N, C-alpha and C positions, 0 to 999 in steps of 0.2 A: 505494499502498500504504500502509497506515496502523494506529496501535497505541492502545489505550487509556492515557487519563491518569489513573491509578490508581495506588496500591502507597503504599509506606512513600515518605518525604522526609528527606534526611539535608543538613540545610542547614551548611554550614561556613561562618564570616564569619556572625552570626546577630543584630545587636547597632546594626548601623550604619541609615541611611535604607532600603535598599533591600532588608537584612536581615529587616529587622520587616513592611516590606509586603510582600513573598513569604508569607513567616511566617504572616500575619495570614490572607491569599488561601487558602493550602491548608487550613489551620485550619476556616476559614468553610466551603469545600467539601466537608468531613468526612474529609479526609488525614494520617494522624499524621504529625509533622512533629520529630525529632530535631535538636535544633540543637549544633550545636559552636562553642568561642568561646573566649577565653581568661577571659574573667567571661559573669557573665547566663546561661547557656547549660545544656543537660542533660550535656554533656561537655568538657572541656576537649581543648586540640591535647595535652598533654602525655599525654593518658590514652588510646596507642595501640589496645587490648586493645577499651576501651569504643566506640572508631571502629570500627573490625574485628567488631565486634559488629551492632552500628545499619548498616552498610553492607553485610552479608551479608544479603542476602533484599529489600534496599529496592527499589522502583520507580524511583526519580530521584536522583542525588547531583550537588548543586549547591554548588559553593566559590568562595564571595566574598571568603575573607580576606584583609586585606592593611593593612597601616597605610597612612592617610590619606597622600595625596600633600598636600595644603593645609599645607605646612610648611614653614621653608627646608630647603633642601635642602645640611648640612652633613653631614660626613664620618659623622655617628652616624646621622643620620637616614635616609640614603641607604642606609645598610650595613639599617637595619632595615625601611627601604620593601622592598627585597629579599629578607632574610630571611623578613620577614612572611610572602609570597607564598610561595616556594621550598619553606619547610618546611612549611604547609599544604598545598601542595600532593601534593609527595611522602608527607603523610601517606594522602591520603585514596586516593595511588594506593596506597599499601602495602593499605592497607582492602579496594581495589577486589583487587587482586593474588591477595590472601588468600584474597579471597568463594568460598565453596563455592556460592554462587546468587548470583554477582557480579550487579551493577546491569543492564540494557541499555542506561540513560542515564548519560556523566556531562560537566554542563554546567560550564564553570570560568570565571571571570570571566576575561580579559582585559582589551584598553583599544584603542580607535580611534586612542590616542596611537602606536601602532606606526608608523604611516606617515609620510612624510616631510609636513614644514610645505607646504600644498597651494594655490598661488591659480589654477593652470592647469588644473588638471581632480579631477575625481573621483577618489578612490583604492576599487579594491574588491577584493574578493577574489581574484579571476584578473588586473587591470588593475593592481594596487595598486603602489606601491612604500615599501619599508621604509625608514624614515629612521633618524639618527643620536642619539649623545648619551646620558644617563644616561636616560632614562625609558622612550625604545626600549630598550636593554638590558634593561634590567628588563622589559619586556613581551614581550622575546625569551626570555628567562629562563624568566619565567613560564610562557610557552606551548611550554618545552622540557621543563620539568618533568611537563606535564600529557600531553605526548605520547610519553614516555619509554618505553618497555618492552612490551613483547606484553601485552593483554588482549583476546583475540580474542570476547569474551563481552560487551564491555562498547564503547557506540559513544563517542567521545570529540569534543566541540566545544568552543572556543575562541572564547566571547562576548566579541567587540572593541568593547566598547560605548562610547559617546559619552557626554555631560553628561546626566544625567538628569533631567530636571523633575516635580515633582510638590509634593505639600503637606509642600515640605520641603529641604531637601539644598541645593545652588547656589542657587534663587529665593528662599530669605530671605534670605540676604547681598544679592541683587538687589535684594528689596523693599526691606528695609532703608536701603542707599546709593537708591533713586531719594526715598525721602520724606525724605531728608538732603539731595535738593536734586544728590545727586553718579552720579545715573544717565546721566551722557552715554555719549558715545562713550570706548572706550577705544584712545587711539592709540598704537600705534606710535614710538619715534622710538629717537637714537641716543642710547648708555649708553657710559660705558668698563668692556670686559669685564677682567677681571683673568685673569693665569696660571692664578691657582690653578681657577677657573670654569671656565676653557677644556679645564683639564688634566681635569677630574670630569665631561667633558659635559653642564654644566648653563648655560652662557654662552647666551643670545639673542640675536641678533644683528637688525641694523634691516633689518625684510622688508615687511611689511604696510603702505600707506599709507591712512592717511584713513578707518581702523577699518573695514578692507574684509576684513579673517583674517575666514577661514571660521569660523561655527558649524556645526557637525554636536551633534545631541540626537536622545533616544529621550523620547516618556514613560514614564513609569513603570508605566502602564495597560496600552501596547505590550511592554513588557522582560516583567511576567509573561506576557502573550498571545505573545511570542516564544515559552516555555520553554515553554507547554504544546503550540504549532505544534509545533516541535524534536520534542519524546514524540509526538505522532503521527502523524511525518514521518521514518522512518528513514533516507530515502535521503540524508535532510542531514547531513551531517558536517565537523571541520574546522574551521577559524577560521570563524568567521560576525558580518559585521558588526551589531550592533545598531543601526540609527541609522533615525532618520525618512529619506524618499527622496528630501526636498528640503530641501540644507542651508542655512542662513542665514548672515547675518556679523554682527558686533558693531554694526555702528552700528544695523540693524535690529533685532537682540536686545536691544538696549538703549531704543530707541525704543517696543517691543513691551509691555516689561513698563511702561516710565512711561505709556504711552497706557492699557494692561490696571489700570493703578491709578488711572487721572486725576487722573496729575502731571506740570503744562504741561510742565515745565522740566528739562533735566538739567545738571549741569556734566559740557562733557567732560574729560577728563585726558591730559595727554602722560604719556610715558613717563617723564621723571623724578620727576612726584606719582604713577605709579603703581610705579615702585620703591621712591621712598623708604615709601611705603603698605604695599607687600610687607613690609617689615623691621619695620613697624611691625606691620603684624597675626602677620608671623609666617609666611607665605607666598612664593610665586614667579609673577613674571610671565609666566613661558612659561606658565600655565593660562589665561590673558588672549590673549595675545597670538600663540600659535604659531597657526596656520592649519591646520586640520583639517578637510578638505573630503570627507565620506567616504559610499559609495553601499551600501546594503541590497541588492548584484546576488545574493547566493545567496537570502535570504527573498522576493524580490519573483518572482526565477523559480522557485522553489516555491510560491508559489502566497499568500505570505501578506499579509493586508491590514490596512494599519494604522489603528490606532483613531485615531490622532491625526496624520496626515499634514500638519496645519500649525501653524504656530508661535504665532501669532497663538492659535487654537484653543488649542491646547495650555498658552499662559500663562494664557489665564484662565479655564480648566476646573482649572488647578493653583492657581490662587489664590481660587478658589471652591471647593475640596475642603474639608469637615470635616476637623480634624485627628485623625489615626487614633491614637488613644494608645487 
């Protein structure tokens, strides 16, 4: 059973790399897109009446909003990371519940980080084990808000997305590092973990060796393709892993980026270097040291065909793409 891909799209969280890309694609296809964000959008998150009106009769609602996790996990940032995800999701759920003509599908962003650090096997929707710590707690809370309450007219999907590749996002950072000669393997190692970080769930213990932490990813073309596929396949709901079918690892990722850019050498980074660099850049090493080994079981079982299943091709395609501005 399939259904058409049409009707108004309400896009919550429209100013980032992914939101801008999706809005551009939908508008190019002739769909009406109403954006919701803190700024530079049709509606603001504090305009519940406006969100209600936009969602009523929409064909699709997509929620992507949330403060970037590319920051230091200070108490203030942790609170905002959580609040920005749960309150915006609640606003969308309120609008769906109030709609006289509810949207048939609401897709809300989640994260593949919800699964545990995995070096021993892939995590799927049916066989995966959820992890522990701050990032996982945020992901769980995000999904709880999505699936709370009874919305009989609307199918809900939590899109557990991995790192998204494309002309922007994380590859911009890796391109810069590689061209500076710093695009080598990023090694885990021992690092003192303070009591406060342990209590906050933000302490990353030494795990993967030799840059073998797994790297799950998806190309932005496939992220758009997955959303279109979900619109046509109402039998798919609940958590869905939005990841390419073959996870890589950090060592291979960094070599792939260097080769695509024609950079012959990249200085490897030890844990202590990464920790000091993360402090200087205002980010966290968990983003590159946690082993995320995730597979898209539901999508493959439903028949989704990935446009970019190979990491080397996906990276080269991303670097070759013209800027979408």
